[in-house]
C-alpha positions as CSV (number, residue, x, y, z in Angstrom):
1,M,0.0,0.0,0.0
2,G,1.3,3.4,-0.9
3,K,1.0,6.7,1.0
4,L,-2.5,7.4,-0.4
5,N,-5.3,5.5,1.2
6,I,-8.4,7.5,0.1
7,F,-8.9,10.2,-2.6
8,E,-12.5,10.8,-3.4
9,I,-15.1,13.5,-4.2
10,T,-18.4,13.5,-2.4
11,L,-21.4,15.6,-3.4
12,N,-23.9,16.8,-0.8
13,N,-26.7,15.7,-3.2
14,P,-26.3,11.9,-3.1
15,Q,-28.4,11.5,-6.3
16,G,-25.9,13.6,-8.2
17,V,-28.7,15.3,-10.2
18,Y,-28.8,19.0,-10.8
19,F,-30.6,21.6,-12.8
20,A,-28.8,24.4,-14.6
21,G,-28.1,27.3,-12.3
22,Q,-28.0,25.3,-9.1
23,S,-25.0,25.0,-6.8
24,L,-22.7,22.0,-6.6
25,Q,-21.7,21.5,-3.0
26,G,-19.5,18.8,-1.5
27,H,-16.0,18.0,-0.3
28,V,-12.8,16.2,-1.4
29,T,-11.4,13.7,1.0
30,V,-7.7,12.8,1.1
31,E,-6.5,10.2,3.6
32,L,-2.7,9.5,3.8
33,N,-0.8,6.8,5.6
34,D,2.3,9.0,5.6
35,V,3.3,12.6,4.9
36,M,3.1,13.5,1.2
37,K,5.1,16.2,-0.6
38,M,3.0,18.1,-3.2
39,R,2.3,21.4,-4.9
40,G,-1.3,21.1,-3.9
41,V,-4.8,19.6,-4.2
42,R,-6.7,20.9,-7.3
43,L,-10.3,20.4,-8.3
44,K,-11.6,20.9,-11.9
45,F,-15.2,21.5,-12.8
46,H,-15.9,20.6,-16.4
47,G,-19.0,20.5,-18.6
48,G,-18.9,19.9,-22.4
49,A,-20.1,18.0,-25.4
50,N,-18.2,15.8,-27.8
51,V,-18.9,13.9,-31.0
52,H,-16.5,11.6,-32.7
53,W,-16.7,8.9,-35.3
54,T,-14.8,7.4,-38.2
55,E,-15.9,6.3,-41.7
56,T,-14.1,4.1,-44.2
57,E,-14.6,4.3,-47.9
58,T,-13.2,2.6,-51.0
59,V,-11.8,5.1,-53.5
60,G,-10.1,4.8,-56.9
61,T,-10.6,2.2,-59.7
62,G,-8.8,-0.9,-60.9
63,D,-5.3,-1.4,-59.5
64,D,-5.5,2.1,-57.8
65,T,-8.4,1.0,-55.5
66,H,-7.7,1.6,-51.8
67,T,-9.5,2.5,-48.6
68,E,-9.5,5.7,-46.8
69,T,-10.5,6.4,-43.2
70,H,-11.9,9.8,-42.3
71,T,-12.4,11.0,-38.8
72,Y,-15.2,13.5,-37.9
73,S,-15.4,15.3,-34.6
74,A,-16.5,18.4,-32.8
75,T,-16.5,19.7,-29.2
76,E,-18.3,22.3,-27.1
77,T,-17.2,23.5,-23.7
78,Y,-19.8,24.9,-21.3
79,F,-17.5,25.5,-18.4
80,N,-14.0,24.5,-17.4
81,F,-12.6,25.8,-14.1
82,E,-9.8,24.6,-11.9
83,F,-9.6,25.6,-8.2
84,L,-6.8,25.2,-5.7
85,L,-8.2,23.5,-2.6
86,F,-4.8,23.1,-0.7
87,G,-1.2,24.1,-1.1
88,P,0.7,27.0,-2.8
89,G,0.2,25.6,-6.3
90,N,3.6,26.9,-7.7
91,D,5.8,25.6,-4.9
92,T,5.9,22.5,-2.7
93,T,4.4,21.8,0.7
94,N,3.7,18.7,2.9
95,L,0.3,17.3,3.6
96,Q,0.5,15.4,6.9
97,A,-0.7,11.8,7.5
98,G,-4.4,11.4,8.4
99,R,-7.8,12.3,6.9
100,H,-8.2,15.8,5.3
101,T,-11.5,17.2,4.0
102,F,-11.6,20.1,1.6
103,P,-15.1,21.6,1.0
104,F,-16.2,23.3,-2.2
105,V,-19.1,25.1,-3.8
106,F,-19.6,25.7,-7.5
107,Q,-22.4,27.6,-9.2
108,L,-23.5,25.8,-12.4
109,P,-24.2,28.2,-15.4
110,T,-27.7,28.6,-16.7
111,N,-29.1,27.1,-19.9
112,L,-27.0,23.9,-19.8
113,P,-28.1,21.0,-22.0
114,S,-29.0,17.7,-20.4
115,S,-26.5,15.0,-19.8
116,Y,-26.3,12.4,-22.6
117,E,-24.1,9.4,-23.3
118,S,-23.6,7.3,-26.4
119,E,-20.9,5.6,-28.4
120,L,-20.8,8.5,-31.0
121,G,-21.1,11.5,-28.6
122,N,-21.8,12.7,-25.2
123,I,-22.8,15.7,-23.0
124,R,-20.8,15.1,-19.8
125,Y,-20.3,16.9,-16.6
126,Y,-17.7,15.9,-14.0
127,L,-15.3,17.0,-11.3
128,K,-11.7,15.8,-11.3
129,G,-9.5,16.1,-8.3
130,T,-5.7,16.1,-8.7
131,I,-2.9,15.7,-6.2
132,D,-0.1,17.6,-7.9
133,K,3.2,15.9,-7.1
134,P,6.5,17.3,-8.2
135,W,8.6,15.0,-10.4
136,K,6.1,12.1,-9.9
137,F,2.9,10.9,-11.4
138,D,-0.1,12.9,-10.1
139,H,-3.0,11.2,-8.3
140,T,-6.4,11.9,-9.9
141,T,-10.0,11.0,-9.0
142,K,-13.2,11.7,-10.9
143,K,-16.9,12.3,-10.1
144,V,-19.5,12.4,-12.8
145,F,-22.9,14.1,-12.2
146,T,-26.1,14.6,-14.2
147,V,-27.4,17.9,-15.4
148,I,-31.1,18.0,-16.5
149,G,-32.0,20.7,-18.9
150,V,-35.5,22.2,-18.3
151,L,-38.0,21.5,-21.1
152,D,-41.3,22.7,-19.8
153,L,-44.1,21.2,-21.8
154,N,-46.5,24.0,-20.6
155,Q,-44.4,26.4,-22.7
156,E,-44.6,24.3,-25.9
157,P,-47.6,25.5,-28.0
158,T,-48.3,22.1,-29.6
159,A,-47.6,19.8,-26.6
160,S,-51.3,19.4,-25.5
161,M,-52.6,18.9,-29.1
162,P,-53.9,15.5,-30.2
163,Q,-51.8,13.9,-33.0
164,Q,-53.1,11.6,-35.8
165,G,-52.1,10.3,-39.1
166,Q,-53.3,7.8,-41.8
167,N,-51.9,5.9,-44.6
168,Q,-52.6,3.1,-47.1
169,K,-50.6,1.0,-49.5
170,Y,-51.2,-1.7,-52.2
171,L,-49.2,-4.9,-52.2
172,C,-47.8,-6.3,-55.5
173,C,-47.9,-4.7,-58.8
174,L,-50.8,-3.1,-60.7
175,C,-51.6,-6.2,-62.7
176,C,-52.2,-8.4,-59.6
177,R,-52.7,-6.1,-56.7
178,T,-55.6,-6.5,-54.3
179,G,-57.3,-4.0,-52.1
180,P,-55.0,-1.9,-49.9
181,I,-53.9,-2.2,-46.3
182,S,-54.9,1.0,-44.5
183,A,-54.5,2.4,-41.0
184,H,-55.6,5.4,-38.9
185,F,-53.3,6.2,-35.9
186,R,-54.1,8.6,-33.0
187,I,-52.5,9.7,-29.7
188,D,-54.1,12.0,-27.1
189,R,-51.3,14.6,-27.2
190,K,-47.9,15.5,-28.4
191,G,-46.0,16.3,-25.1
192,Y,-45.0,13.7,-22.5
193,V,-42.4,13.1,-19.8
194,P,-40.6,9.9,-18.9
195,G,-42.9,7.7,-16.9
196,D,-46.0,8.9,-18.8
197,S,-48.2,6.4,-20.7
198,I,-48.9,7.2,-24.3
199,I,-52.5,6.2,-25.1
200,L,-52.5,4.5,-28.4
201,N,-55.6,4.2,-30.7
202,A,-55.6,2.8,-34.2
203,E,-57.8,1.0,-36.8
204,I,-56.1,-1.2,-39.3
205,S,-57.9,-2.7,-42.3
206,N,-56.3,-5.5,-44.3
207,N,-58.2,-5.5,-47.6
208,S,-55.5,-7.7,-49.3
209,N,-55.3,-11.5,-49.7
210,R,-52.0,-11.6,-47.7
211,T,-51.6,-12.1,-43.9
212,M,-50.1,-9.2,-41.9
213,S,-47.6,-10.8,-39.6
214,A,-48.0,-8.1,-37.0
215,S,-48.9,-4.5,-36.2
216,R,-46.7,-2.7,-33.7
217,V,-46.0,0.8,-32.3
218,R,-42.4,1.7,-31.7
219,L,-40.9,4.7,-30.0
220,I,-37.8,5.8,-31.8
221,M,-35.1,8.2,-30.6
222,A,-33.6,9.9,-33.6
223,I,-30.2,11.4,-32.8
224,S,-28.2,13.8,-35.1
225,Y,-24.5,14.3,-34.5
226,H,-22.9,17.3,-36.1
227,A,-19.2,17.3,-36.7
228,T,-17.2,20.2,-38.2
229,T,-17.6,19.0,-41.8
230,K,-20.3,16.3,-41.7
231,S,-23.4,15.1,-39.8
232,R,-24.5,11.6,-38.9
233,N,-28.0,10.4,-38.0
234,E,-28.8,7.4,-35.9
235,A,-32.2,5.9,-34.9
236,T,-32.7,3.7,-31.8
237,E,-35.8,1.9,-30.6
238,V,-36.5,2.7,-27.0
239,A,-40.0,1.1,-26.5
240,R,-42.4,-1.2,-28.3
241,V,-46.0,-2.5,-28.1
242,Q,-47.1,-5.2,-30.6
243,H,-50.2,-7.0,-31.7
244,R,-50.6,-10.4,-33.4
245,E,-51.1,-11.1,-37.1
246,I,-54.0,-9.9,-39.1
247,A,-55.7,-12.4,-41.4
248,P,-56.4,-11.6,-45.1
249,F,-59.4,-9.3,-45.4
250,G,-59.3,-8.9,-41.6
251,S,-58.9,-5.9,-39.3
252,D,-57.3,-5.0,-36.0
253,T,-58.1,-2.3,-33.5
254,W,-55.9,-0.6,-30.9
255,S,-58.1,0.7,-28.2
256,N,-56.5,2.8,-25.5
257,E,-53.3,0.7,-25.4
258,R,-50.6,2.0,-23.2
259,M,-46.9,2.5,-23.9
260,V,-44.8,3.7,-20.8
261,I,-42.0,6.0,-21.7
262,P,-38.7,4.9,-20.1
263,P,-36.0,7.3,-18.6
264,L,-34.7,9.3,-21.5
265,P,-33.1,12.7,-22.2
266,P,-35.5,15.5,-23.3
267,S,-36.1,16.4,-26.9
268,Y,-33.8,18.8,-28.7
269,L,-31.0,18.9,-26.0
270,A,-31.4,22.7,-26.0
271,G,-28.1,24.4,-25.4
272,C,-26.1,21.9,-27.4
273,K,-25.3,22.6,-31.1
274,I,-23.6,19.4,-32.0
275,I,-26.1,16.8,-30.7
276,D,-29.9,16.9,-31.4
277,I,-32.6,14.5,-30.3
278,A,-36.1,14.0,-31.6
279,Y,-38.7,11.3,-30.8
280,I,-40.9,9.5,-33.3
281,L,-43.8,7.3,-32.5
282,K,-44.4,5.0,-35.4
283,L,-47.3,2.6,-36.2
284,E,-46.1,-0.2,-38.5
285,V,-48.1,-2.9,-40.2
286,D,-45.8,-5.7,-41.4
287,P,-47.0,-7.8,-44.4
288,T,-45.7,-11.3,-44.9
289,G,-43.6,-11.9,-47.9
290,P,-41.5,-9.4,-49.9
291,S,-43.1,-6.0,-49.2
292,F,-42.3,-2.8,-47.2
293,D,-44.2,-2.0,-44.0
294,L,-47.1,0.4,-43.9
295,E,-45.9,3.2,-41.6
296,I,-47.5,6.1,-39.9
297,P,-45.0,8.3,-38.0
298,L,-46.0,10.9,-35.4
299,E,-43.4,13.2,-33.7
300,I,-43.7,13.6,-30.0
301,I,-42.0,16.0,-27.5
302,L,-40.3,14.5,-24.5
303,G,-40.0,17.1,-21.7
304,T,-38.8,17.3,-18.1
305,V,-41.8,19.3,-16.8
306,P,-45.2,17.6,-17.4
307,L,-48.2,19.3,-18.8
308,R,-50.4,20.5,-15.9
309,S,-53.4,19.3,-17.8
310,A,-52.0,15.8,-18.0
311,V,-51.2,15.5,-14.3
312,P,-53.7,13.2,-12.5
313,S,-56.1,15.1,-10.3
314,Q,-55.0,13.4,-7.1
315,F,-51.5,14.8,-7.6
316,L,-52.9,18.3,-8.3
317,S,-54.6,18.2,-5.0
318,Q,-51.5,17.2,-3.2
319,Y,-49.2,20.0,-4.4
320,P,-49.6,23.7,-4.7
321,Q,-50.1,25.4,-8.0
322,T,-46.8,27.3,-7.6
323,S,-43.8,25.3,-7.0
324,T,-40.0,25.4,-7.6
325,M,-37.5,23.0,-9.0
326,P,-36.3,20.4,-6.4
327,L,-33.0,21.6,-5.0
328,P,-30.0,19.6,-3.8
329,P,-29.7,19.6,0.0
330,A,-28.2,22.7,1.5
331,G,-26.0,22.9,4.6
332,F,-22.6,24.0,3.3
333,D,-21.2,27.3,4.6
334,S,-17.9,27.7,2.8
335,L,-17.5,29.4,-0.5
336,L,-14.6,29.6,-2.9
337,D,-12.8,32.9,-3.3
338,T,-11.9,34.6,-6.6
339,E,-8.7,32.5,-6.8
340,G,-10.6,29.3,-6.3
341,V,-9.4,28.7,-2.8
342,V,-11.9,27.7,-0.1
343,T,-12.4,30.4,2.4
344,N,-13.5,29.9,6.0
345,Q,-16.1,32.7,5.8
346,P,-19.6,31.2,6.7
347,T,-21.5,32.5,3.7
348,A,-24.5,30.7,2.4
349,P,-24.3,29.9,-1.4
350,P,-27.1,31.3,-3.6
351,M,-29.7,28.8,-4.5
352,P,-31.5,29.3,-7.8
353,T,-35.3,29.3,-8.0
354,S,-37.6,28.5,-10.8
355,S,-40.6,30.4,-12.2
356,L,-42.1,27.2,-13.6
357,P,-45.9,27.3,-13.3
358,Y,-46.2,23.8,-11.7
359,L,-43.9,20.9,-10.9
360,P,-44.8,18.0,-8.7
361,P,-41.6,16.4,-7.4
362,P,-40.3,13.7,-9.7
363,S,-38.3,10.6,-8.9
364,Y,-35.1,9.9,-10.8
365,A,-34.2,6.8,-12.9
366,E,-31.0,5.7,-14.7
367,C,-31.1,6.1,-18.4
368,V,-32.6,3.1,-20.3
369,F,-29.3,2.6,-22.1
370,G,-27.3,1.9,-19.0
371,K,-23.7,2.7,-18.1
372,V,-20.9,3.7,-20.5
373,S,-17.2,4.3,-19.9
374,T,-16.3,7.8,-18.8
375,R,-12.6,7.6,-19.5
376,D,-11.1,10.4,-21.5
377,G,-7.7,11.4,-22.8
378,D,-6.6,12.8,-19.5
379,D,-7.4,9.6,-17.5
380,N,-5.0,6.8,-16.9
381,E,-5.0,3.4,-15.2
382,Y,-4.4,5.1,-11.9
383,T,-7.4,7.4,-12.1
384,M,-9.8,6.8,-9.2
385,G,-13.5,7.4,-8.8
386,D,-16.2,7.1,-11.5
387,K,-15.0,5.0,-14.5
388,D,-18.5,4.0,-15.7
389,Y,-21.6,6.2,-15.5
390,A,-25.2,6.4,-16.7
391,P,-27.1,9.8,-16.7
392,V,-30.2,10.0,-14.4
393,Y,-33.4,11.6,-15.7
394,T,-36.6,12.8,-14.2
395,Y,-39.3,10.0,-14.1
396,Y,-42.9,10.5,-13.1
397,D,-44.7,7.4,-12.0
398,W,-48.3,8.4,-11.8
399,S,-49.3,4.8,-10.8
400,K,-48.0,5.4,-7.2
401,S,-50.1,7.1,-4.5
402,S,-47.2,9.6,-4.0
403,I,-44.2,10.4,-6.2
């Protein structure tokens, strides 16, 4: 065992979930088995977005044919500050054996986009502590946290409007085609939050002589990644409800079927210019044999603040009409001075408030896609703390008696 026993970052909000404009409060713990020579203990606060992918193509003709690999990337930085928690910084000092706690407070900027993680890009927020050791490898530790961007469905003009669509198609060619397959698809509104149930209604008529193997509704997350010179689009299914086959000249009815929306980031990722998200709800009727599906797509908006008109009445009676965003627990008195050094002045950090018209308190749930590696170019095998992470999003479970 070396001199360093514990090096970790602890947030006062154990859920690690914040809204833009709120304060990060916590402490860095260093526990040493022996005295350690260092320049100091530093803490970096970072928030930014990154997209990166490669594409390989074959170019040339004949004997000159070869492959070329192109890399596409882009970054955005929302904040990047480093504070000195202990030590002179430009000279050396000794930190004695034992447990040392260094408190910190950091005010998040406003209008931050929501956290997001995927193989092609991410919006990531983290703290990184460094023990700066002269002439030796530094010790580092990392703490990743979630920022949830505010998308208030009450401010979206179309969020409460019912959505519907219809379509039909003929199978085979003109000389042998039979009657069309047709469908009418409806949902009760356009705006939802994770945990909401989308009420699905549809009428499907199979006027052909071919069996439809299934009808289904899929919720698709459409992601656009924008590099400096090129964009890339991806589509991922995040939820599905399915019916059985439809016989020739038969029909099928969807009557108030429910699709529960899993924990997901909000639409648009407002505040980020290099990653965009849209959600498409798509009814598909799948013919047997060689033929394309009949499709009816409807775009929905996934927010973080539910429509007041969509909140069940028992919850409206429990909570006042004017509410504020849930805040991380208070109770930290120290602030950082202009040089980033913790002072001992007992000053309460400012806590942001929200002017949202109504917000019953949500629960939080880990993103449906699970954890990803959070290692970056500055990390090495000795980096401590969070190596894998999944963002956490607001989730409203109206089926419970209380949220």
